[in-house]
N, C-alpha and C positions, 0 to 999 in steps of 0.2 A: 110764430109762437109766441107766447107769452116770455119774460123771465119768471120763473121758478125760485122759490126757498125751496133748498134741497132738503131743509128739516121739516120741514111742512108740504110739502111739494104740492102748494097754493102760489099762484101768480102772487108778485110784487105789490104789494098795495104803495100808493104816493095820492100823499094829502098835499094841495098846492091851494095854498093861501096869499088874496092878491084883492085888492076894492077895483083894480082896472080889469074890466070885463074882456077887453079886446084882449091881455094876457092871461084871459083864464083859457079866452076862447084856442089862442096860442095851443096850451099848457094839452089843451083836449083832444084838437090835431094832431100835434105832433105825439104825444105818447099815449092817447087814448085805448088805442089797437093794441098796444104793445103791457101795458100793467093797469089794475085795477085801480081808477084813479076817480077820485072824488076831490072837487073843490070846491073854497069856501071864499069868502068876500070879508071876514073880519076875522079876526085871532080868535077872540071868543067862542064864534060856535065852531070855529076847527078844533080846538080846547076838548067842548064838550064832545064834539066827535069823539075825536082822540081818545078818551076815557072812554068812550062805549068802546070804542072797534080799533085797538091799536096800527099805527100804518109802518112799513117798513121805511120810506124815503119821507119828507118832506119839503117841500119846499115855498120857501117864506120869505116873502116881500119883506122888507126894512119898515118902510113906512106904512103902516095901516092906521083906520079909523079908533083911535081906543087904543088896547095892546098891540104897541107895533111886533114888526117879527122877533126880534131880536129877545124881548122879552120874554114873547111864549118860544123861544129856544131854550131858554134860560127855563123856564116854569114846563117844559117838557121833561130838561133833563133835570131838573130836582124829584119828578117820579122814578119807582124805585125800575131796577131793570130797564132803565133805556138806554144804557152806555152803547148798544150794537146798532140803535136809528142812525141813518144818513140822513144828516140835516145839511141844506145849503140857503143861505141867505142871499136873496137877487135886491140888489141895491144898486143905486146911480152914486154913490156916495164910495170913491174909491181912493179915498185920502186912507195913509197908514190908519193912522189911530181908530178910523172908523172900523176900519178890516180888521183889526187888533180888537176890538172889542166884539165884533160877528162872533171870533174864533172861539172872545173867552167864554159867551155866551151861552157855547156850547155847540156851534155850529163847527161840521165836518169840512166844508166850501165855499165857495160864494160865487154868483154869476152878476156880473156886470150889464146895468140896462145899456142899450135893447138889446135885449136875448133873442137871440138870431136861432132859429129851428132846429140847424147842424148843430149851434155849441151847447143846446139844450141837451141834444141828445148823447152825445159825448159824454156831457158832464153827468148825467142820468146814470149814462151805464157805467161809469166809473163808481159813482156810488153804492151801482145796484151788486159791480163785483166787489166792490169794498166789502158791501153785506155780507153777500156769499163767504167772500174770505173771512171774515170774521167769523159768519157762521159755524163754515169747516171747523175751522179751528176749535170753536167754543165746543162744540159735536164732539172734535179730536179729544179734548180735554175731557167731554163728559164722559166718552167711551172708554178712555184711558182710566178714568176712574172708577168708573164701572166693571172696568178689566178687574183693577186692582182689589177692587175690594170683592170682586168674582174670585182671585187666587187666594185672596186672603181668607176667604170663607170654604175652599177646596176641601174637601175631603183627601182630596190626591194631595200628595208634595207636587211642588211645583220650584223650577228653579231657573233662573235664566243668566246666563255666562254672556260677555263678549265675544268680539272675533278670535281671542288671543284665549277661548274655552274656560276666564279668570269670570266665577261668581258675581254678579254685580245684584242678583236679588233672590231671594226667597221665601216660602210661606209659611206661615205656623204651621200645615202640616206636615213640610220639613223636618222642620222641629220635633215635632211629637212622632213621626216615625222614626229619625236618623238618630233625635239624642244631643243634637251641635244646634245651638241659637245662631241664629242670620249673623251674629258678629262675630262668630266661632268659623262660619264659613265665606265671610267676604272674603273675595280678592283669593281663593286658593281654587283650583280646579277639583272638579268632580272625584278625580281618580283619587284624594283622599279617603272616599269613601269604599274603595276598592276592596272587595273580599280576598283576594285572592286566587279565586276557586276558578277566573276562568282564564287562556292560554292568551299568548299576543298574538295570534290569530286570530281569534274570535272577536279583537278589541281594534283589528286592523279590519274583519269585514265589516264591522259597525258602521266603523268614521267612513267606508269607502260609500254604504249604502246613505250615509248624512251626506255627505256630498255630493254624489252622482244623483240620486234621486230626489234629495232634498228630506229623507227621514230616513229613522228605524224604529219597530217597536219590537217589545220580542220579550221574554223571560231572564233577568241578571237577577246574580246574587251578590250582596253586598253588604256592610258590615256596620252597625253601630255605634255611638262612640263607645256602648258598653262593652264591645268587642264581640257580638254575638251578629255572627250570619243569618240574614232574614235572605230570602226571594223575595222579589219585586217585577212588575208588570212594569216597563219603561217604556215610553214614546218619547222621542227626540227628535225635533224638526228644526228646520233655520227659516231665518230672515232675513231678504235680499232687499237690497237697497235699487232706485233706479238702475243703475250698473250692472245690476245682478250679482252683486258679490256681496259675500254673506258677511252679514255685520253681526248678529246676535243667533243663539244656541236657545229655544226653549224644551225645557225638559221637563215632563207631568210624571208621575210613578203613582204608584199604591203599594201598599203592602199585604202581598198573597200568603201568610204564612196561614192565617185561617184556610184559606181556602185550598192553598195543598192538604192542612189535616184532612177538611171534610174530604177533600179527592182521595185520600191517602186514606179516608176513614172508611169510605163507601166501598174503595177496591179494596178493603180489608174484610168489608161485610160480602162485597162479592166471592171472595176466594176460602173465607176462613170458616169454621164453625166457631159460632160466638161461645159457646157453650164450651169447651173444651181448647178454643185456639189452633187446635191442629187443620189441616185443610178440608176442606169440603169438599164434596166429589166433585164438582164443577174444576176446582183449581186441581185436585189429584189428575183427573181425568187430561188436560193440560200438562203435566207432567208425565204423567204415562204417553202419552203421545211423543214429548221429546225425548222419553227415554228407548223407545221402539223405533225412532229416527236413528238414533247412535249405535242399537244393538244391529239394527243393518248397514249401517257402514263400517263397524268394530269388529261385525261375527260375532261376537262376544250374545251371550245368555242373560236373562234375568228371569226374575219371577215376582206373581203375586200372593199374596196371603192375605184372605180375606175369615175374617172373623165373626161371629156371628154369637151373643155373649146367652149361653142356655137359659131359657127358663127365668130371661128379665123384663119379662110381663108383667111375671107370675110375684117378682119381688115387688117392683112399680105401683100394682096394685095392692099387696100386703103391707108397704109402708105407706110411701107417697111419691105424689111425682118430685116433691125436692129432696128426697130420698136418693127416687133414680138417679137426678142430676149427680147428686154427689158423687153417687157408684161411678156414675159413666166417667166423670173427672178424675176422680182415682186411679180406675182402669187405664186413664190417655197417659196418667203421669208414669204408671208402673209400665207401661208398653212404652211410652219414649226412654226409656232407658236400655229399652232391648233394641234398636233403630239404632242402625251405623249411622256414622258423619254423610256420607252418601247416599244414604237409602231415605222415603219419605214415611211417614205414619200417616193416616188420612181416616177422621169418622164420615162416613160417607154417607150417613144414616142411620138414625132410629141407636137403635145397641149396635149397629156395624161399624167396625174398622176396618182399614185395606192395609196394607205394607208390600212399597215396592221394593225389592231387591235390585237397586240397579244393576250390579256384577254379580253373578254366583264363579264359589270359588267351586264348586263341586252340587253334586244331587243332594249331596248332604247337608248344602246351604240350609237349604229353609227348612229342614227339619230339624236342626238346632236353634234357629229360634222357635219354631211353635213349641218345643222340648219346653223352651227358657221362658213361651209365655204360661206352659202347662204347671210348670214350677213355679213359677210368681203369682199364678192363679192357686196353688195350694195354700198359702198363707190367706187366713181370712180379712176382707177390706171391715176395717169401723166408722161403721153410719149409725150416727144418732146413738151412740153408747153399743149397738150391738154387732155382732160379730157376725158378717155376713159373706158367704163362700159361694162363690162363681166359678163358672169350667167355660169354656168358648167349645164351640165346633169350627173347625176349619178348612177351606178351600186352600187349595195350592196349583196354580197354573205356570209353568212356565212358556215365558217365549224368545224367539217365535216360535216354537213347538206347535203349544197350543194354537196362537192365532198372531196375526201379525198388528191386528190394527185394536185399538181398547174398546170399545163397545164389544168384539168381542170377546176379547180376553174375560172383560167382567162377565159377560153372560156365561162363560162358560166355567169361571172362577166361582160364582153362584152357585151352580151345577153342583162343583164337585165341594162346596160345604153344604148344603142339604144332603150329600148322600155322605156328608160326615153323621151330621144330625141322625141321617136313617140309621147309621148301622152302630148309633148308641151313645151320640154327644160324648161331648169333652175327646173326641178325636183328631184327626186330620182326615182330608182324603184329596190324594191329586187326581187331578182331571185326565194326564193319561192313564190307561191301565197298564201299561209295560212300567213306568215310572212308581207305580203306584203298589205295585207290587213288590218291586225293590226295594223301597220303602220301609213296607212292610217287613220285607227281610230286616231291610236296616234294624228297624225297630224289634224285630225279635233276637235278632242278634246281641242288641243292644240289653236286653235284658236279662239276656242266656249270661252276656259279661257282667253282665252285676252279680248275678247268683253266682257265676264261677269266683268270682271275687270273696262273695260269702263262706262259699265251699272249699273255698283251696284247691280248684281244679288243675291247677297248674304244672304243670311239670317242667324241670330243669333238661336241659342237656348241656356236655360240657364240649370243648374245641379245646386242643391244645396250640399251645404256642412253643416252638420250639428254637434253641441255640442256634443259629445259621452256620456257625463251624462243627461243632461238637453233634449238632443235632438232641441235645439235651431236652426234656421236656420243662421249661422253666415255670410256664403258669397256663393257665386254662380261662375261657372265655366264658360264662356262664349265658346261656340262651334260654328265652323262656318258650316253653310248647304250652297250648291248650287240647287239651285232650275232651272236648263234646260228649256228654253224654249219648246224644244222640245222633250227630253231624260227624264223628270222630276225631280227626286233629284236624284243628282251624289253622289255617298259616297263620304266623304273624304277622304277613302283609295284612292283613284282611283287621283282623283284631287290634295288632297295636296305635294305627290314627285311626281308630275309632275311641280304642284309650285315651288317648291324647286329645282330641277333640272333646270330649266328652268330662276329661276329668279323672274318669277313672283310672289314669295311668300316676296317680298319687298313692291311692291304696293298693295296688298292684305292683308298682315298684318297690313296697316296705313290702310285701310280701316278695316276691322276688330276692331283695336283698336278704331276708331271712333265712329262705333258702338255699341261697349260694351260700354264706357264710357259713350253718348247721352243714352243708355238705363236706366244704374244706377243713372246718374241726374233725369232721369225722377221716376225712382222708387224712390228717396231720393224725390222727390217732393211730392211723394205720400204717403209718412212716414210711407212706406213698406221695403225701402230698408236693406238688410241685412249689416253688419260691410264693408264687400269689394269685390270687384269681382274681378277672376282671369283669366287674358287672356295672353294665351299661346305665347312665340315670338320664332322665330325657328333659329337657329346658324348662316345663314346666313342674317338674318334680324337686328341681335342684333350685330354682326359685321359691316353694313354697316355703311358706309361713312352718318353721318347728322342727325346716330340715336337719339340721345339726344336731338337734334334740331327739328328731327319732333316728338319726343314724348310731348314735353315742347307745340309745336304748337299745339296738339291734345288736352292735358290738356287746353289750352286758350282758344280752341276753343269750346268747348263743356264746358266748367263752370266744371268740374271734380273735384274734391279735389284730391291732390298725393295720401293722406293717406289712402284714398279708393279704391286705385289701386294695386292685385299683379301681378307680372309677373312673369310666369311660364317659366324655363328654362330646359332643359335636359343635362345630363352632359355629354355631349360632348362639349358644351361651354364650361367648366372648364378646359378641358383636350389640349385645344387649345395655343393662346395667350395669356400665365398665365398675364402680366404685361398689355396687352389691357384690359383682361378681368377684374382684380381687379382697374383697372381706373376707366371701365364702371361699375360697380358695386356701388362700393364709389361715384359716379359722383348722379347715381340715392341713394344710400340709403342718398345721401345728401338732395336729393327732398323729402324725405318721404315717396318713393316707396317700396314696401314691395318685397321681392325674396323669390322666391321656387323654390326648384331643382324636378322635375316632374319625374315620373317612378323612384327612388332612388331603387338601389340597378340593374340595369338592365344593366347598363355601365361600367364605370371605377370607381366605389367609392372609394373614396379617403379620410380619415383621414386627411391628410394635404390639402384637398382643403377645405374642413368643416368648418376648425381650420382657415384660411385665409382670404376664402371671405365672407363678409355681408350677410350670407343668413338669412331668420327669419324662414321658413318653409320647411319638406319633408316632399315629397308623397310616398306612401309606392307603388309600382306600385300594379296591379290587379292581375297580375300571381303571387304574393305571397299571396293575399287574398283567390284565389277561392279552394287553397283544403287547406287551413291555419288549419281545422279541423281534418282532417285526412292525413295531411304528416308532418310529424316531422322537418322534414330539413325546411318546409313555416315557422312553429312555428318557428321553434327557428332562423332562418333570421328574422323575423317580430318581437322577441320577441328584439334581438341585435340591431334593427334599430330604434326603439322605445328608449331603453333603450338608445341607442347613442344622438340622438336627446335629449331626457329629459336632459344628461349629456353638450349635448353644448347648453345648455338651446333654443333649438328649439322645435317648434310646430309641432305636428307632422299627417299627415293625409292619411289616409287610403282609397284607390279608389275600384274601382268595388263591394263596398259591397252588398250582395245581399239577405243572409240569416239572421234570426233572430241570430241561433248560430255564424254565422262567426262574427256578433255584436257584439254578451255578450261576447266571445273572446278576440276580440281586448277594449271591453270595462273595460276586467277586469285586461289586460296587460298594461292599461293604455293608447292606443292611444285616441290622444288629440280630433281631427276631424273623422267624417264617411262621404262616398260620395256612392254613388250607385243606383241599381233600386231599391233595396230596400226600399225607401227612395222618389224617383222619379227619373222617366228619362229627360235625357235633353230638355226642356218644351219652343215651341213657349214665346215670352214676354207675349201675353194677359196669357198663363193658367199657367204663371213663377205668373204672378199676382195674379191670384187665388191660386195659392197655397201659397202665401205670406201671405196671407191673414185669412188661416185654421188658428185658436186659440189653433190647437193642436200641430203645431209646431212653438207654438210663444213663 
């Protein structure tokens, strides 16, 4: 096999010069089969050949006719890029001075005559190895320089650290990406770039992979010099020596912020409607399927409302598509304000919107939202300087009742929406006939309640409150009744919650207060009035803007004395805005209005609010009174409430007293006032007149 030049992968070229034909024959016999050998008898011809085609090794006889071998060596060395060429001088001059002269001419080695074949082979082998070593070194340096050039010009950041993980090299891209110069980074560990986003466990796993597998790659968050946190794709590999020991680490990374933004943008475009920014149909279906899974696990019910804008195409054609888009954006903004934090609003296509109610609080829940939508749509939309009125037809589905999978639910709610359009638009329709009937009954009852407020169709019944010891009527509670012109008497349990939900409790509450005050003034004029009258006030009414002004107007218009009025508030009032509650209660106290906490013990009973708030009366809920004679727990609760009230210097009232046994127990325990069917049902005003005139209870 021929010795090969690793760089060119060609046989080593040897140029032998000697004027002795015997020597040339020796060279050919010993070297001819191993290298690319060319022989010359003069230095001049050898130089000419060298200039035409360079050789790797030169065997030069010192003594030659004309130019000698030493001079030829010197001439060769004067040429550019000849430092790697191996030159051997063959000489019979073995004096030290002569040998030094040969080496000074540029020779690498020399051979003494006579030259023996084995000696020639060994010396040539040494020269070839030297040549190969120098070539390898040169190639290594060339590759190293090329690699550094590649590193420096790389768009990726590159960091090289030593075995202690101290930075010894960074490229320009490192500085561009991180903001740190090479001087700022050298000598530090890469930890100074840490964002703090990753846990210690993350870094432990990273280093385990590097040490055990020799590399790691993945996404990581680092921090720029500016303090900005950014994502990067990082690859770290090890460099090991011949003993397999790690000597260096090489990390190259790229800033993938733009890639992340592009991916996020693609995800957004795949999931959201570009016009309104709402979840699109595909994303809505994903959310719906998750909601259905939660509903199956929890046993709760949810709902879908499917809205289609009525006659939207006419609006779109009349104005312009741009105006239609503007209208859709305004519609989406109004709908956003009606959707709860846990619910989802989606534009499912065209002029269609869907609302996902995650958890229903009752069958009326979706109706409340639909009514809010319709109320919003009663206000005109401003489009290009014009007022545009829009209505919507709404389909409603309840899940899992109407379907347990998303596709079926959307089909069903779509059918319900078209039923709403068929019945005249600007309305809603349930997919379930049963619920639809209940919904229309609810809607009809609400409409009737609104008319009842306008027409003042309400009546008051009065239930006496008696002193526990003397059984004297000390007060009465005004209780509202509604006499519907078609349905007859409607239970308060049916219309009071509806009034609360719709906000109708505010105007209705004023009517009740006016009626109660007027009735008490009438009793007072007849000289049969008790000490005061109790009127229930809902939390919504209590916190309504202008409540105090409304109260002042009612007292003035009816001629009612404020000290004859007690307002009953539920415990829910006291756990809302504490500062506002305290402000309102103090304002009522300054007007000499009495204050009672109704149904005490059934809500969020707290000593702290009893201590802070200026109340006069605690009313024990009838649920504790009902079984007081046979339940130790109820007895203990009632006893504790009475004791608490007396310590706080509050009047204590027991509601729902129906038997003499209950009355006796409460009287013995120190209850101040009793109220219940044992003494009287709630009575219409004329009957209450008669009750008050009976001497037995005076």
